[in-house]
mmCIF file of the N, C-alpha and C atoms, coordinates in Angstrom:
data_MODEL
# 
_entry.id   MODEL 
# 
loop_
_atom_site.group_PDB 
_atom_site.id 
_atom_site.type_symbol 
_atom_site.label_atom_id 
_atom_site.label_alt_id 
_atom_site.label_comp_id 
_atom_site.label_asym_id 
_atom_site.label_entity_id 
_atom_site.label_seq_id 
_atom_site.pdbx_PDB_ins_code 
_atom_site.Cartn_x 
_atom_site.Cartn_y 
_atom_site.Cartn_z 
_atom_site.occupancy 
_atom_site.B_iso_or_equiv 
_atom_site.pdbx_formal_charge 
_atom_site.auth_seq_id 
_atom_site.auth_comp_id 
_atom_site.auth_asym_id 
_atom_site.auth_atom_id 
_atom_site.pdbx_PDB_model_num 
ATOM 1   N N  . MET A 1 1  ? -0.450  3.249   -8.942  1.00 0.00 ? 1  MET A N  1 
ATOM 2   C CA . MET A 1 1  ? -0.140  2.177   -7.940  1.00 0.00 ? 1  MET A CA 1 
ATOM 3   C C  . MET A 1 1  ? 1.361   1.924   -8.053  1.00 0.00 ? 1  MET A C  1 
ATOM 4   N N  . LEU A 1 2  ? 0.904   0.583   -9.181  1.00 0.00 ? 2  LEU A N  1 
ATOM 5   C CA . LEU A 1 2  ? 2.390   -0.345  -9.255  1.00 0.00 ? 2  LEU A CA 1 
ATOM 6   C C  . LEU A 1 2  ? 3.327   0.897   -9.889  1.00 0.00 ? 2  LEU A C  1 
ATOM 7   N N  . CYS A 1 3  ? 3.061   1.790   -10.198 1.00 0.00 ? 3  CYS A N  1 
ATOM 8   C CA . CYS A 1 3  ? 4.708   2.396   -10.595 1.00 0.00 ? 3  CYS A CA 1 
ATOM 9   C C  . CYS A 1 3  ? 4.679   3.605   -9.314  1.00 0.00 ? 3  CYS A C  1 
ATOM 10  N N  . LYS A 1 4  ? 4.002   3.929   -8.227  1.00 0.00 ? 4  LYS A N  1 
ATOM 11  C CA . LYS A 1 4  ? 4.979   4.378   -6.907  1.00 0.00 ? 4  LYS A CA 1 
ATOM 12  C C  . LYS A 1 4  ? 5.320   3.128   -6.391  1.00 0.00 ? 4  LYS A C  1 
ATOM 13  N N  . LEU A 1 5  ? 4.946   1.803   -6.699  1.00 0.00 ? 5  LEU A N  1 
ATOM 14  C CA . LEU A 1 5  ? 6.048   0.815   -5.890  1.00 0.00 ? 5  LEU A CA 1 
ATOM 15  C C  . LEU A 1 5  ? 6.956   0.172   -6.170  1.00 0.00 ? 5  LEU A C  1 
ATOM 16  N N  . TRP A 1 6  ? 6.909   1.024   -7.591  1.00 0.00 ? 6  TRP A N  1 
ATOM 17  C CA . TRP A 1 6  ? 8.141   -0.209  -8.421  1.00 0.00 ? 6  TRP A CA 1 
ATOM 18  C C  . TRP A 1 6  ? 9.217   1.222   -7.985  1.00 0.00 ? 6  TRP A C  1 
ATOM 19  N N  . ARG A 1 7  ? 8.588   2.859   -7.625  1.00 0.00 ? 7  ARG A N  1 
ATOM 20  C CA . ARG A 1 7  ? 10.074  3.871   -7.616  1.00 0.00 ? 7  ARG A CA 1 
ATOM 21  C C  . ARG A 1 7  ? 10.425  3.571   -6.239  1.00 0.00 ? 7  ARG A C  1 
ATOM 22  N N  . LYS A 1 8  ? 9.505   2.936   -5.173  1.00 0.00 ? 8  LYS A N  1 
ATOM 23  C CA . LYS A 1 8  ? 9.249   2.920   -3.656  1.00 0.00 ? 8  LYS A CA 1 
ATOM 24  C C  . LYS A 1 8  ? 9.245   1.676   -3.690  1.00 0.00 ? 8  LYS A C  1 
ATOM 25  N N  . ASP A 1 9  ? 9.491   0.922   -3.477  1.00 0.00 ? 9  ASP A N  1 
ATOM 26  C CA . ASP A 1 9  ? 9.334   -0.472  -2.479  1.00 0.00 ? 9  ASP A CA 1 
ATOM 27  C C  . ASP A 1 9  ? 8.602   -0.103  -1.367  1.00 0.00 ? 9  ASP A C  1 
ATOM 28  N N  . GLY A 1 10 ? 8.099   -1.001  -1.061  1.00 0.00 ? 10 GLY A N  1 
ATOM 29  C CA . GLY A 1 10 ? 8.102   -1.166  0.500   1.00 0.00 ? 10 GLY A CA 1 
ATOM 30  C C  . GLY A 1 10 ? 6.842   -0.046  0.740   1.00 0.00 ? 10 GLY A C  1 
ATOM 31  N N  . LEU A 1 11 ? 6.523   0.906   0.269   1.00 0.00 ? 11 LEU A N  1 
ATOM 32  C CA . LEU A 1 11 ? 5.261   2.666   0.889   1.00 0.00 ? 11 LEU A CA 1 
ATOM 33  C C  . LEU A 1 11 ? 4.525   1.363   2.151   1.00 0.00 ? 11 LEU A C  1 
ATOM 34  N N  . PRO A 1 12 ? 4.249   2.026   2.886   1.00 0.00 ? 12 PRO A N  1 
ATOM 35  C CA . PRO A 1 12 ? 2.851   1.768   3.929   1.00 0.00 ? 12 PRO A CA 1 
ATOM 36  C C  . PRO A 1 12 ? 2.161   2.498   2.822   1.00 0.00 ? 12 PRO A C  1 
ATOM 37  N N  . GLN A 1 13 ? 0.946   1.932   3.394   1.00 0.00 ? 13 GLN A N  1 
ATOM 38  C CA . GLN A 1 13 ? -0.403  1.970   2.743   1.00 0.00 ? 13 GLN A CA 1 
ATOM 39  C C  . GLN A 1 13 ? -0.599  3.673   2.849   1.00 0.00 ? 13 GLN A C  1 
ATOM 40  N N  . ILE A 1 14 ? -0.430  4.597   4.082   1.00 0.00 ? 14 ILE A N  1 
ATOM 41  C CA . ILE A 1 14 ? -0.793  6.003   4.346   1.00 0.00 ? 14 ILE A CA 1 
ATOM 42  C C  . ILE A 1 14 ? 0.463   6.401   3.376   1.00 0.00 ? 14 ILE A C  1 
ATOM 43  N N  . GLN A 1 15 ? 0.920   6.390   3.176   1.00 0.00 ? 15 GLN A N  1 
ATOM 44  C CA . GLN A 1 15 ? 2.033   7.111   2.170   1.00 0.00 ? 15 GLN A CA 1 
ATOM 45  C C  . GLN A 1 15 ? 1.965   6.688   0.793   1.00 0.00 ? 15 GLN A C  1 
ATOM 46  N N  . LEU A 1 16 ? 0.741   5.605   0.469   1.00 0.00 ? 16 LEU A N  1 
ATOM 47  C CA . LEU A 1 16 ? 0.298   5.184   -1.161  1.00 0.00 ? 16 LEU A CA 1 
ATOM 48  C C  . LEU A 1 16 ? -0.685  6.299   -0.799  1.00 0.00 ? 16 LEU A C  1 
ATOM 49  N N  . CYS A 1 17 ? -1.852  6.378   0.079   1.00 0.00 ? 17 CYS A N  1 
ATOM 50  C CA . CYS A 1 17 ? -2.311  7.681   0.109   1.00 0.00 ? 17 CYS A CA 1 
ATOM 51  C C  . CYS A 1 17 ? -2.276  8.925   0.105   1.00 0.00 ? 17 CYS A C  1 
ATOM 52  N N  . GLU A 1 18 ? -1.653  9.187   -0.315  1.00 0.00 ? 18 GLU A N  1 
ATOM 53  C CA . GLU A 1 18 ? -0.593  10.473  -0.247  1.00 0.00 ? 18 GLU A CA 1 
ATOM 54  C C  . GLU A 1 18 ? -0.285  10.257  -1.104  1.00 0.00 ? 18 GLU A C  1 
ATOM 55  N N  . ARG A 1 19 ? 0.261   9.933   -2.071  1.00 0.00 ? 19 ARG A N  1 
ATOM 56  C CA . ARG A 1 19 ? 1.036   9.820   -3.268  1.00 0.00 ? 19 ARG A CA 1 
ATOM 57  C C  . ARG A 1 19 ? 0.263   10.110  -4.805  1.00 0.00 ? 19 ARG A C  1 
ATOM 58  N N  . LEU A 1 20 ? -0.994  9.054   -3.952  1.00 0.00 ? 20 LEU A N  1 
ATOM 59  C CA . LEU A 1 20 ? -1.977  8.903   -5.158  1.00 0.00 ? 20 LEU A CA 1 
ATOM 60  C C  . LEU A 1 20 ? -3.227  10.048  -5.196  1.00 0.00 ? 20 LEU A C  1 
ATOM 61  N N  . ASN A 1 21 ? -2.954  10.990  -3.899  1.00 0.00 ? 21 ASN A N  1 
ATOM 62  C CA . ASN A 1 21 ? -4.261  11.651  -3.804  1.00 0.00 ? 21 ASN A CA 1 
ATOM 63  C C  . ASN A 1 21 ? -5.144  10.851  -3.802  1.00 0.00 ? 21 ASN A C  1 
ATOM 64  N N  . CYS A 1 22 ? -5.313  9.554   -3.082  1.00 0.00 ? 22 CYS A N  1 
ATOM 65  C CA . CYS A 1 22 ? -6.742  9.246   -2.779  1.00 0.00 ? 22 CYS A CA 1 
ATOM 66  C C  . CYS A 1 22 ? -7.476  8.536   -1.373  1.00 0.00 ? 22 CYS A C  1 
ATOM 67  N N  . GLU A 1 23 ? -8.584  8.296   -0.818  1.00 0.00 ? 23 GLU A N  1 
ATOM 68  C CA . GLU A 1 23 ? -8.852  7.917   0.606   1.00 0.00 ? 23 GLU A CA 1 
ATOM 69  C C  . GLU A 1 23 ? -8.462  6.430   0.947   1.00 0.00 ? 23 GLU A C  1 
ATOM 70  N N  . PRO A 1 24 ? -8.073  6.674   2.309   1.00 0.00 ? 24 PRO A N  1 
ATOM 71  C CA . PRO A 1 24 ? -7.382  5.279   2.658   1.00 0.00 ? 24 PRO A CA 1 
ATOM 72  C C  . PRO A 1 24 ? -8.062  4.204   2.123   1.00 0.00 ? 24 PRO A C  1 
ATOM 73  N N  . PRO A 1 25 ? -9.815  4.256   2.493   1.00 0.00 ? 25 PRO A N  1 
ATOM 74  C CA . PRO A 1 25 ? -10.703 2.895   1.762   1.00 0.00 ? 25 PRO A CA 1 
ATOM 75  C C  . PRO A 1 25 ? -10.433 2.914   -0.114  1.00 0.00 ? 25 PRO A C  1 
ATOM 76  N N  . THR A 1 26 ? -10.260 3.824   -0.321  1.00 0.00 ? 26 THR A N  1 
ATOM 77  C CA . THR A 1 26 ? -9.593  3.549   -1.828  1.00 0.00 ? 26 THR A CA 1 
ATOM 78  C C  . THR A 1 26 ? -8.568  2.554   -1.791  1.00 0.00 ? 26 THR A C  1 
ATOM 79  N N  . VAL A 1 27 ? -7.262  2.955   -1.250  1.00 0.00 ? 27 VAL A N  1 
ATOM 80  C CA . VAL A 1 27 ? -5.945  2.202   -1.735  1.00 0.00 ? 27 VAL A CA 1 
ATOM 81  C C  . VAL A 1 27 ? -5.897  1.083   -0.597  1.00 0.00 ? 27 VAL A C  1 
ATOM 82  N N  . SER A 1 28 ? -6.867  1.001   0.473   1.00 0.00 ? 28 SER A N  1 
ATOM 83  C CA . SER A 1 28 ? -7.296  -0.796  0.729   1.00 0.00 ? 28 SER A CA 1 
ATOM 84  C C  . SER A 1 28 ? -7.480  -1.315  0.286   1.00 0.00 ? 28 SER A C  1 
ATOM 85  N N  . ASN A 1 29 ? -8.591  -0.760  -0.765  1.00 0.00 ? 29 ASN A N  1 
ATOM 86  C CA . ASN A 1 29 ? -9.469  -1.913  -1.883  1.00 0.00 ? 29 ASN A CA 1 
ATOM 87  C C  . ASN A 1 29 ? -8.547  -2.140  -3.133  1.00 0.00 ? 29 ASN A C  1 
ATOM 88  N N  . MET A 1 30 ? -7.585  -1.483  -4.112  1.00 0.00 ? 30 MET A N  1 
ATOM 89  C CA . MET A 1 30 ? -6.933  -1.617  -4.743  1.00 0.00 ? 30 MET A CA 1 
ATOM 90  C C  . MET A 1 30 ? -5.642  -2.640  -4.642  1.00 0.00 ? 30 MET A C  1 
ATOM 91  N N  . VAL A 1 31 ? -5.214  -2.183  -3.332  1.00 0.00 ? 31 VAL A N  1 
ATOM 92  C CA . VAL A 1 31 ? -4.163  -3.148  -2.664  1.00 0.00 ? 31 VAL A CA 1 
ATOM 93  C C  . VAL A 1 31 ? -4.591  -4.779  -2.758  1.00 0.00 ? 31 VAL A C  1 
ATOM 94  N N  . LYS A 1 32 ? -6.074  -4.562  -2.038  1.00 0.00 ? 32 LYS A N  1 
ATOM 95  C CA . LYS A 1 32 ? -6.370  -6.133  -1.865  1.00 0.00 ? 32 LYS A CA 1 
ATOM 96  C C  . LYS A 1 32 ? -7.060  -6.418  -3.200  1.00 0.00 ? 32 LYS A C  1 
ATOM 97  N N  . ALA A 1 33 ? -7.008  -5.617  -4.211  1.00 0.00 ? 33 ALA A N  1 
ATOM 98  C CA . ALA A 1 33 ? -7.522  -6.331  -5.989  1.00 0.00 ? 33 ALA A CA 1 
ATOM 99  C C  . ALA A 1 33 ? -6.194  -6.921  -6.230  1.00 0.00 ? 33 ALA A C  1 
ATOM 100 N N  . LEU A 1 34 ? -4.813  -6.043  -6.451  1.00 0.00 ? 34 LEU A N  1 
ATOM 101 C CA . LEU A 1 34 ? -3.629  -6.665  -6.510  1.00 0.00 ? 34 LEU A CA 1 
ATOM 102 C C  . LEU A 1 34 ? -2.958  -7.264  -6.056  1.00 0.00 ? 34 LEU A C  1 
ATOM 103 N N  . GLU A 1 35 ? -3.156  -7.870  -4.770  1.00 0.00 ? 35 GLU A N  1 
ATOM 104 C CA . GLU A 1 35 ? -3.076  -8.887  -4.032  1.00 0.00 ? 35 GLU A CA 1 
ATOM 105 C C  . GLU A 1 35 ? -3.695  -9.851  -4.179  1.00 0.00 ? 35 GLU A C  1 
ATOM 106 N N  . GLN A 1 36 ? -4.798  -10.322 -4.223  1.00 0.00 ? 36 GLN A N  1 
ATOM 107 C CA . GLN A 1 36 ? -5.253  -11.327 -5.318  1.00 0.00 ? 36 GLN A CA 1 
ATOM 108 C C  . GLN A 1 36 ? -5.209  -12.231 -6.538  1.00 0.00 ? 36 GLN A C  1 
ATOM 109 N N  . LYS A 1 37 ? -4.732  -10.710 -7.659  1.00 0.00 ? 37 LYS A N  1 
ATOM 110 C CA . LYS A 1 37 ? -3.949  -11.039 -9.414  1.00 0.00 ? 37 LYS A CA 1 
ATOM 111 C C  . LYS A 1 37 ? -2.196  -11.391 -8.355  1.00 0.00 ? 37 LYS A C  1 
ATOM 112 N N  . GLY A 1 38 ? -1.990  -11.427 -7.253  1.00 0.00 ? 38 GLY A N  1 
ATOM 113 C CA . GLY A 1 38 ? -0.065  -11.837 -6.955  1.00 0.00 ? 38 GLY A CA 1 
ATOM 114 C C  . GLY A 1 38 ? 0.914   -10.567 -7.631  1.00 0.00 ? 38 GLY A C  1 
ATOM 115 N N  . LEU A 1 39 ? 0.077   -9.701  -7.759  1.00 0.00 ? 39 LEU A N  1 
ATOM 116 C CA . LEU A 1 39 ? 0.689   -8.440  -7.869  1.00 0.00 ? 39 LEU A CA 1 
ATOM 117 C C  . LEU A 1 39 ? 1.644   -7.837  -6.909  1.00 0.00 ? 39 LEU A C  1 
ATOM 118 N N  . VAL A 1 40 ? 1.059   -7.323  -5.728  1.00 0.00 ? 40 VAL A N  1 
ATOM 119 C CA . VAL A 1 40 ? 1.791   -7.407  -4.696  1.00 0.00 ? 40 VAL A CA 1 
ATOM 120 C C  . VAL A 1 40 ? 1.490   -8.274  -3.846  1.00 0.00 ? 40 VAL A C  1 
ATOM 121 N N  . TYR A 1 41 ? 2.238   -7.691  -2.233  1.00 0.00 ? 41 TYR A N  1 
ATOM 122 C CA . TYR A 1 41 ? 1.971   -8.557  -0.972  1.00 0.00 ? 41 TYR A CA 1 
ATOM 123 C C  . TYR A 1 41 ? 2.170   -7.643  0.180   1.00 0.00 ? 41 TYR A C  1 
ATOM 124 N N  . ARG A 1 42 ? 1.551   -7.493  0.828   1.00 0.00 ? 42 ARG A N  1 
ATOM 125 C CA . ARG A 1 42 ? 1.520   -6.942  2.364   1.00 0.00 ? 42 ARG A CA 1 
ATOM 126 C C  . ARG A 1 42 ? 2.142   -7.529  3.340   1.00 0.00 ? 42 ARG A C  1 
ATOM 127 N N  . GLN A 1 43 ? 3.038   -6.508  3.797   1.00 0.00 ? 43 GLN A N  1 
ATOM 128 C CA . GLN A 1 43 ? 3.663   -7.484  5.176   1.00 0.00 ? 43 GLN A CA 1 
ATOM 129 C C  . GLN A 1 43 ? 3.045   -6.507  6.135   1.00 0.00 ? 43 GLN A C  1 
ATOM 130 N N  . ARG A 1 44 ? 2.748   -7.081  7.507   1.00 0.00 ? 44 ARG A N  1 
ATOM 131 C CA . ARG A 1 44 ? 2.870   -6.116  8.594   1.00 0.00 ? 44 ARG A CA 1 
ATOM 132 C C  . ARG A 1 44 ? 4.358   -5.367  9.030   1.00 0.00 ? 44 ARG A C  1 
ATOM 133 N N  . ASN A 1 45 ? 4.328   -4.164  9.430   1.00 0.00 ? 45 ASN A N  1 
ATOM 134 C CA . ASN A 1 45 ? 5.443   -3.272  9.504   1.00 0.00 ? 45 ASN A CA 1 
ATOM 135 C C  . ASN A 1 45 ? 5.336   -4.013  10.847  1.00 0.00 ? 45 ASN A C  1 
ATOM 136 N N  . GLU A 1 46 ? 6.148   -4.254  12.082  1.00 0.00 ? 46 GLU A N  1 
ATOM 137 C CA . GLU A 1 46 ? 6.153   -4.256  13.298  1.00 0.00 ? 46 GLU A CA 1 
ATOM 138 C C  . GLU A 1 46 ? 6.277   -3.140  14.120  1.00 0.00 ? 46 GLU A C  1 
ATOM 139 N N  . GLU A 1 47 ? 6.133   -2.227  13.967  1.00 0.00 ? 47 GLU A N  1 
ATOM 140 C CA . GLU A 1 47 ? 6.510   -1.158  14.706  1.00 0.00 ? 47 GLU A CA 1 
ATOM 141 C C  . GLU A 1 47 ? 5.376   -0.089  14.972  1.00 0.00 ? 47 GLU A C  1 
ATOM 142 N N  . ASP A 1 48 ? 4.494   -0.523  13.758  1.00 0.00 ? 48 ASP A N  1 
ATOM 143 C CA . ASP A 1 48 ? 3.139   0.056   13.854  1.00 0.00 ? 48 ASP A CA 1 
ATOM 144 C C  . ASP A 1 48 ? 2.437   -0.245  15.248  1.00 0.00 ? 48 ASP A C  1 
ATOM 145 N N  . GLY A 1 49 ? 1.653   1.020   15.058  1.00 0.00 ? 49 GLY A N  1 
ATOM 146 C CA . GLY A 1 49 ? 0.994   0.940   16.839  1.00 0.00 ? 49 GLY A CA 1 
ATOM 147 C C  . GLY A 1 49 ? 1.650   0.062   17.756  1.00 0.00 ? 49 GLY A C  1 
ATOM 148 N N  . GLN A 1 50 ? 3.174   0.734   18.113  1.00 0.00 ? 50 GLN A N  1 
ATOM 149 C CA . GLN A 1 50 ? 3.515   0.533   19.255  1.00 0.00 ? 50 GLN A CA 1 
ATOM 150 C C  . GLN A 1 50 ? 4.149   2.014   19.717  1.00 0.00 ? 50 GLN A C  1 
ATOM 151 N N  . SER A 1 51 ? 4.518   1.835   20.832  1.00 0.00 ? 51 SER A N  1 
ATOM 152 C CA . SER A 1 51 ? 4.660   3.115   21.617  1.00 0.00 ? 51 SER A CA 1 
ATOM 153 C C  . SER A 1 51 ? 5.921   2.856   21.832  1.00 0.00 ? 51 SER A C  1 
# 
């Protein structure tokens, strides 16, 4: 995951799922663990969920 983010900073979790060939809960758990260690941070995309 860190390699994918190194190449393309700011990837949404759904794109990480596609690039890692993992299910969304797996990626979510990996992101949470990396975030707790201070290696990544999440930022809400204001455009998500809006029509």
